[in-house]
C-alpha positions as CSV (number, residue, x, y, z in Angstrom):
1,M,4.1,-3.3,-21.3
2,T,1.5,-6.0,-20.9
3,I,4.3,-8.5,-20.0
4,L,5.4,-6.2,-17.2
5,F,1.9,-6.0,-15.7
6,N,1.3,-9.8,-16.0
7,S,4.7,-10.6,-14.6
8,L,4.3,-8.4,-11.5
9,K,0.8,-9.7,-10.9
10,S,2.1,-13.3,-11.1
11,W,4.6,-12.4,-8.3
12,M,1.9,-11.1,-6.0
13,N,2.0,-14.3,-3.9
14,L,2.8,-12.8,-0.5
15,T,0.1,-11.8,2.0
16,A,-0.2,-8.4,3.8
17,V,-2.9,-7.4,6.2
18,R,-4.7,-4.0,5.7
19,K,-6.1,-2.3,8.7
20,P,-8.6,0.2,7.3
21,Y,-8.8,3.6,9.0
22,I,-12.2,4.4,10.3
23,K,-11.8,7.6,12.4
24,R,-9.9,9.3,15.2
25,S,-10.8,8.7,18.8
26,G,-11.5,11.4,21.3
27,T,-7.8,11.3,22.2
28,G,-6.7,11.6,18.6
29,A,-5.6,7.9,18.2
30,K,-6.5,6.2,14.9
31,V,-9.4,3.7,15.1
32,F,-9.3,0.9,12.5
33,G,-11.9,-1.5,11.1
34,D,-11.6,-5.2,10.6
35,S,-8.4,-6.5,9.1
36,V,-8.4,-7.5,5.4
37,N,-5.8,-9.8,3.7
38,M,-4.4,-8.7,0.4
39,D,-2.0,-10.3,-2.0
40,C,1.2,-8.4,-2.8
41,Y,4.7,-8.5,-4.1
42,A,7.3,-6.8,-1.9
43,E,10.4,-4.8,-2.7
44,G,12.8,-3.5,-0.1
45,K,13.9,-0.1,-1.4
46,V,14.8,3.1,0.4
47,Q,13.1,5.9,-1.4
48,V,11.9,9.5,-0.7
49,V,8.2,9.8,-1.6
50,T,5.7,12.6,-1.3
51,N,2.7,11.9,0.9
52,K,-0.7,13.3,0.4
53,E,0.1,16.4,2.5
54,G,2.9,17.2,0.1
55,K,5.7,16.3,2.6
56,E,8.7,14.3,1.6
57,V,8.9,11.1,3.7
58,V,11.3,8.1,3.6
59,S,9.9,4.7,2.6
60,N,11.9,1.5,3.0
61,K,9.5,-1.0,1.4
62,I,7.1,-1.0,-1.5
63,L,4.2,-3.4,-1.7
64,Y,2.7,-3.9,-5.2
65,V,-1.0,-4.8,-5.0
66,D,-3.7,-5.3,-7.7
67,G,-5.3,-2.1,-8.9
68,P,-8.8,-2.8,-7.6
69,T,-7.5,-3.4,-4.0
70,E,-8.9,-0.9,-1.6
71,I,-6.2,0.9,0.4
72,D,-5.8,4.5,1.6
73,E,-2.9,6.5,3.0
74,L,-4.6,6.6,6.4
75,D,-4.6,2.8,6.6
76,N,-2.0,0.7,8.4
77,V,-0.5,-2.5,6.9
78,V,0.9,-5.5,8.7
79,F,3.6,-7.2,6.7
80,E,6.2,-9.7,8.0
81,G,4.8,-9.2,11.5
82,R,5.3,-5.5,11.6
83,E,2.5,-2.9,11.6
84,T,3.4,0.2,9.5
85,E,1.6,3.3,8.4
86,V,1.1,3.8,4.7
87,K,3.3,6.7,3.7
88,A,2.2,7.1,0.1
89,I,0.4,5.3,-2.7
90,G,1.5,5.3,-6.4
91,Y,-0.1,3.8,-9.5
92,Y,0.7,2.0,-12.7
93,Y,-2.1,2.7,-15.2
94,R,-3.3,0.6,-18.1
95,N,-6.1,1.6,-20.3
96,G,-6.8,4.6,-18.1
97,Q,-7.3,2.6,-14.9
98,P,-5.0,1.9,-12.0
99,D,-3.8,-1.7,-12.8
100,I,-1.2,-1.9,-10.0
101,K,-0.9,0.1,-6.8
102,L,2.4,0.8,-5.2
103,V,2.0,1.0,-1.4
104,Y,5.0,2.8,0.2
105,L,5.7,1.7,3.8
């Protein structure tokens, strides 16, 4: 299993930009903080995932990021020039800690 984690981490050589959610404006629009670069590995895959509200949504891309990377389902991500809402986040655990996060776009 260690080989899997090390292999995925060595492939995290692409850059995505995380736009952290701050709050909603008076009109209900999302307000974001300063953009933050994050290294990732991308996989194009259509998949039905469950978001944090318990609804099933369709994801067409997964970004694999390092476990300590800060990201939340309310954030937006810019990858390959497209800004997308985070639909769900999954985890691969090692030694009881998230070692790799799967960010479903």
